[in-house]
C-alpha positions, 0 to 999 in steps of 0.5 A, spaced: 278 241 527 280 234 524 275 229 525 279 222 528 274 216 527 276 211 533 275 204 532 275 199 538 277 193 534 278 188 540 283 182 540 286 181 533 292 177 530 297 181 529 298 179 521 290 181 520 291 187 523 297 189 519 293 188 513 288 192 515 292 198 517 296 197 510 289 197 507 286 204 511 293 207 509 292 206 502 285 208 502 287 214 505 293 216 500 288 214 494 283 219 498 278 213 498 278 215 506 276 222 507 278 223 515 284 219 519 283 213 523 285 211 530 285 203 531 285 201 538 286 194 539 290 188 543 294 182 540 295 175 542 302 174 544 307 176 538 314 179 537 315 184 532 322 186 529 322 193 526 326 195 520 332 197 525 332 191 529 338 186 531 337 179 531 341 179 537 336 183 541 331 176 540 333 172 546 328 167 546 325 164 539 322 158 541 316 157 546 309 159 548 307 159 541 309 166 540 309 168 532 315 173 530 314 178 524 319 182 521 315 189 519 316 196 515 315 200 522 322 204 525 325 201 531 327 195 534 324 189 537 318 189 541 313 184 545 305 185 544 300 181 548 294 181 552 293 187 556 297 192 552 293 197 549 296 198 541 293 204 537 295 204 530 294 212 528 292 212 520 293 220 519 295 224 513 300 228 516 299 234 511 293 236 515 298 237 521 305 237 519 310 234 514 315 233 520 317 226 522 320 228 528 314 232 530 310 226 529 313 222 534 314 228 539 306 229 539 305 221 539 309 221 546 305 227 548 299 224 547 301 218 551 304 223 556 297 227 557 293 220 557 298 218 563 297 224 567 290 223 566 291 216 570 295 219 575 301 217 572 307 222 572 311 220 565 316 224 561 320 223 554 327 220 555 332 224 551 336 220 545 330 215 545 323 214 542 317 212 547 314 214 554 317 213 561 315 214 568 319 213 574 325 211 570 322 205 567 318 204 560 311 204 559 310 205 552 313 204 546 313 207 539 314 205 532 311 208 525 312 208 518 310 213 513 308 213 506 306 219 502 305 223 509 300 218 511 302 214 518 301 207 520 304 202 525 303 206 532 304 205 540 303 200 545 302 202 552 302 197 557 296 196 562 295 190 564 300 187 560 304 180 563 312 184 564 315 177 564 314 176 557 319 182 555 325 178 558 324 174 551 327 180 548 331 187 549 326 191 549 326 196 543 334 194 543 335 198 549 340 194 554 338 194 561 331 197 560 325 196 565 318 195 563 313 197 566 305 198 566 299 202 568 297 196 573 304 196 576 305 204 576 298 204 580 299 199 585 294 194 582 297 187 582 293 182 580 293 179 587 290 186 589 285 187 584 278 186 585 273 182 580 272 186 574 278 191 576 282 190 570 277 191 565 275 198 569 283 199 568 283 198 561 277 202 559 280 208 563 286 207 559 283 207 553 278 213 555 285 217 557 288 215 550 283 218 546 283 224 550 291 225 549 290 224 542 284 230 542 289 235 546 296 233 543 293 233 535 287 237 536 282 232 533 275 231 534 274 224 536 267 225 539 261 220 537 258 226 532 264 226 528 267 219 529 264 213 531 267 207 535 266 200 532 269 193 533 273 190 528 268 186 524 265 192 522 272 195 520 272 189 516 266 190 512 267 197 511 274 196 508 272 190 504 266 194 501 271 200 499 271 201 491 278 199 488 280 194 493 
């Protein structure tokens, strides 16, 4: 079974996280990193535009101090912000299957399995990438692969402010309705008790880790993969030779 290191990075600015995952991917390609990594984090509000994005899908450019980044991942435009669980898998696909279609479908399956653990029925939407529940989109996926090593990844709405998606045409899909774990479980902000959001977040993180374990056949156990914050990630990456 392949070892997957899980890194809980907390809240990280998008540009900083992008540089981290590029460094990790370069290390994995060069052999300086001998195992796969899944970075889990939140971003401050940001809009990202993939290499297949269309400018017309950015409906509101100004307001709220939201950054906009054009990046190398596939897909169109999306929003990241507080309450959204973002995952960046740095995987050497030569140890799994050298097939991008397989990788995308397996990412979807990991999230479908995770949502099942949260008692949310989820499925694919034929013709689109991502995960839906009750005809609403709950998770977006956009990847980049170089020499069969992946970066970028997925965004699962947990307690996300869904009104922020009004700034864009999410993933370039006209008429799509976005949803969240919080909404699907009927736990709106006014209804939940103190600490409920944090509990729901922790449950979602654990479910995603277990989803990856089942879908990819990896071992994310503490024996093989420590969970660490983003400051220790910075220390480890900077200390790697050749950077």
